[in-house]
C-alpha positions as CSV (number, residue, x, y, z in Angstrom):
1,M,-15.5,1.0,15.9
2,K,-18.0,-0.8,13.5
3,R,-20.7,1.4,14.7
4,I,-18.6,4.6,13.9
5,M,-17.8,3.2,10.5
6,L,-21.4,2.5,9.7
7,M,-22.5,5.9,10.7
8,G,-19.8,7.4,8.6
9,L,-21.0,5.3,5.5
10,M,-24.5,6.2,6.1
11,L,-23.6,9.9,6.0
12,L,-21.7,9.5,2.9
13,G,-24.5,7.7,1.3
14,T,-27.0,10.3,2.3
15,C,-24.8,12.9,0.7
16,V,-24.5,11.0,-2.5
17,A,-28.4,10.4,-2.8
18,A,-29.1,14.0,-2.1
19,H,-26.5,15.6,-4.3
20,A,-24.8,13.4,-6.7
21,Q,-22.5,16.1,-7.9
22,C,-20.9,16.4,-4.4
23,L,-19.0,13.1,-4.9
24,R,-15.5,13.0,-6.3
25,V,-13.6,9.7,-6.8
26,G,-9.8,9.7,-6.9
27,V,-6.5,7.7,-6.5
28,R,-3.4,8.4,-4.6
29,G,0.1,6.9,-4.0
30,G,3.1,8.0,-2.0
31,V,5.8,7.2,0.4
32,N,6.1,7.1,4.1
33,T,8.5,6.6,7.0
34,V,7.9,5.3,10.6
35,D,9.3,7.0,13.6
36,Y,9.3,4.1,16.0
37,S,11.0,4.0,19.4
38,V,11.1,1.3,22.1
39,A,13.5,0.8,25.1
40,P,16.2,-2.0,24.4
41,V,14.7,-5.2,25.4
42,T,16.3,-8.8,25.9
43,V,14.3,-11.6,24.6
44,G,15.9,-15.1,24.9
45,D,19.6,-14.7,24.1
46,A,19.3,-11.6,22.1
47,T,18.8,-7.8,22.8
48,F,16.7,-5.7,20.5
49,S,16.4,-2.0,20.0
50,A,14.8,0.2,17.3
51,G,16.9,1.0,14.3
52,N,17.0,3.9,11.7
53,A,13.8,4.8,9.9
54,K,13.3,3.2,6.6
55,V,11.1,4.3,3.6
56,G,7.7,2.5,2.8
57,Y,5.0,3.1,0.4
58,E,1.2,3.5,0.2
59,A,-1.6,3.6,-2.2
60,G,-5.3,4.1,-2.0
61,L,-8.8,4.9,-3.5
62,L,-10.4,8.1,-2.4
63,L,-14.0,9.2,-2.1
64,R,-14.5,13.0,-1.3
65,F,-17.9,14.5,-0.5
66,R,-18.5,18.2,-0.6
67,L,-20.5,19.2,2.5
68,A,-20.3,22.9,2.1
69,K,-18.3,25.5,0.1
70,H,-15.1,25.1,2.2
71,L,-16.0,21.9,4.0
72,H,-15.6,18.3,2.8
73,L,-15.6,14.7,4.1
74,Q,-13.0,12.2,2.6
75,S,-12.8,8.6,3.1
76,G,-11.6,5.6,1.0
77,L,-9.4,2.5,1.3
78,N,-5.6,2.8,1.9
79,Y,-2.9,0.1,1.6
80,Q,0.3,0.8,3.7
81,F,3.6,-0.9,3.5
82,N,5.7,0.2,6.6
83,P,9.2,-1.4,7.3
84,Y,10.4,-1.3,10.9
85,A,14.2,-1.7,11.5
86,F,15.7,-3.2,14.5
87,H,19.3,-3.7,15.8
88,V,20.2,-7.0,17.4
89,G,22.8,-7.5,20.1
90,G,23.8,-10.1,22.8
91,N,24.6,-13.6,21.4
92,A,23.3,-12.6,18.0
93,H,24.4,-9.6,16.0
94,G,22.9,-7.8,13.0
95,R,19.9,-6.0,11.7
96,I,16.3,-7.2,11.2
97,T,13.4,-5.6,9.3
98,I,9.8,-6.3,10.2
99,D,7.6,-5.5,7.2
100,A,4.1,-4.4,8.3
101,R,1.3,-4.3,5.7
102,R,-1.9,-2.6,6.7
103,L,-5.4,-2.1,5.1
104,E,-7.1,1.0,6.5
105,I,-10.2,3.2,6.1
106,P,-9.5,6.9,6.9
107,V,-12.4,9.3,7.6
108,E,-11.2,12.9,7.3
109,L,-12.9,16.1,7.8
110,G,-11.3,18.8,5.6
111,L,-11.2,22.5,5.0
112,N,-10.2,24.0,1.7
113,F,-9.2,27.7,1.1
114,G,-8.3,28.1,-2.4
115,V,-5.6,25.6,-3.3
116,L,-4.8,24.9,0.5
117,R,-6.4,22.0,2.2
118,L,-6.2,21.1,5.9
119,F,-7.6,17.8,7.3
120,A,-7.9,15.6,10.4
121,G,-9.7,12.6,11.4
122,P,-9.6,8.9,12.6
123,V,-8.1,6.0,10.7
124,F,-9.8,2.6,11.1
125,R,-7.6,-0.5,10.6
126,V,-9.3,-3.3,8.7
127,A,-6.5,-5.8,8.6
128,Q,-2.7,-6.1,9.3
129,W,0.1,-8.6,8.3
130,Q,3.8,-8.5,9.2
131,K,6.7,-10.5,8.1
132,S,10.2,-10.6,9.6
133,S,13.4,-10.9,7.6
134,V,14.8,-13.4,10.2
135,P,11.7,-14.9,11.7
136,R,13.5,-17.5,13.9
137,L,15.2,-14.6,15.6
138,L,12.6,-11.9,16.0
139,G,8.9,-11.6,15.4
140,V,6.8,-8.6,16.4
141,K,3.1,-8.4,17.2
142,F,1.8,-4.8,16.9
143,N,-0.8,-4.6,19.7
144,D,-1.6,-1.0,18.9
145,S,-5.2,0.0,18.7
146,D,-7.4,-0.4,15.6
147,I,-8.0,3.3,15.6
148,A,-5.4,5.9,15.0
149,L,-5.5,9.7,14.4
150,T,-4.3,11.4,11.3
151,G,-3.9,15.1,10.3
152,G,-2.1,17.1,7.7
153,A,-2.2,19.6,5.0
154,G,-2.0,19.6,1.2
155,L,-2.3,21.5,-2.1
156,H,-5.2,20.9,-4.5
157,I,-4.9,22.3,-8.0
158,R,-7.8,21.4,-10.3
159,R,-8.0,17.6,-10.3
160,F,-4.4,17.0,-8.9
161,F,-3.3,17.2,-5.3
162,I,-0.5,16.6,-3.0
163,D,-0.8,15.8,0.7
164,F,1.5,15.6,3.7
165,R,0.3,13.9,6.9
166,V,1.2,12.4,10.2
167,T,-0.5,9.4,11.7
168,G,-0.1,8.1,15.3
169,Y,-1.6,6.2,18.3
170,P,-2.0,8.7,21.1
171,W,-2.6,6.2,23.9
172,S,-0.1,6.0,26.6
173,S,-0.7,2.2,27.1
174,L,0.6,1.2,23.8
175,S,2.8,-1.9,23.8
176,N,4.0,-4.6,21.4
177,T,5.0,-8.1,21.9
178,F,8.4,-9.4,20.8
179,Y,9.1,-13.0,20.0
180,S,12.5,-14.7,19.8
181,G,12.5,-18.5,19.6
182,D,10.3,-19.8,22.4
183,A,10.7,-16.6,24.4
184,S,8.5,-13.5,24.4
185,A,8.1,-10.1,26.0
186,R,5.8,-7.2,26.0
187,V,7.6,-3.9,25.1
188,K,6.5,-0.4,26.0
189,V,6.3,1.7,22.9
190,R,7.7,5.2,23.4
191,R,6.7,6.6,20.0
192,N,5.0,5.2,16.9
193,L,4.3,7.8,14.3
194,L,3.9,7.5,10.5
195,Y,5.0,10.4,8.3
196,G,3.6,10.3,4.7
197,G,3.4,12.3,1.6
198,S,1.4,11.4,-1.4
199,V,0.2,12.6,-4.8
200,G,-2.9,11.8,-6.8
201,F,-5.8,13.0,-8.8
202,Y,-9.6,13.0,-9.0
203,F,-11.5,11.6,-12.1
């Protein structure tokens, strides 16, 4: 992963050195929701299942490099806040939220046709933290890969833009670890997709 990131940064640096005018710097902010599904699992004295989707938020710094008339490379640094909801059954009843915070570097190859923009590429996770609303009852370790895939479309009008994207981990071996008290269990993840929409502008 580090080698891929270094290659991407070298390419971006070459573009800046050769054509300074190809670089644009921007900021973005938006909302997201997680489509997360696991089979119900019993850990200790409680049974857990995925709850309804909740709304999170995101913000980031963008660097866009023009490679050709209709082709660009976009990267930057994103902060993601993603709440995961769970239902609790068994001897304990109620709802629990796991708040996941992630720092990520996307590398997107984009095509623009007038105001329309299409894009796709990998997302490299730099760091991740999570916090449970009831840590003594449920903790979750997200064992998903440090690399996700993202893609989407957007509109770009002068310096302003709006984007819609979906990000996911396409590997079938994806699993998370659930903790409850002194017990733990690895849980097969059926689906873990992030849908997001953001607005922003370039300086």
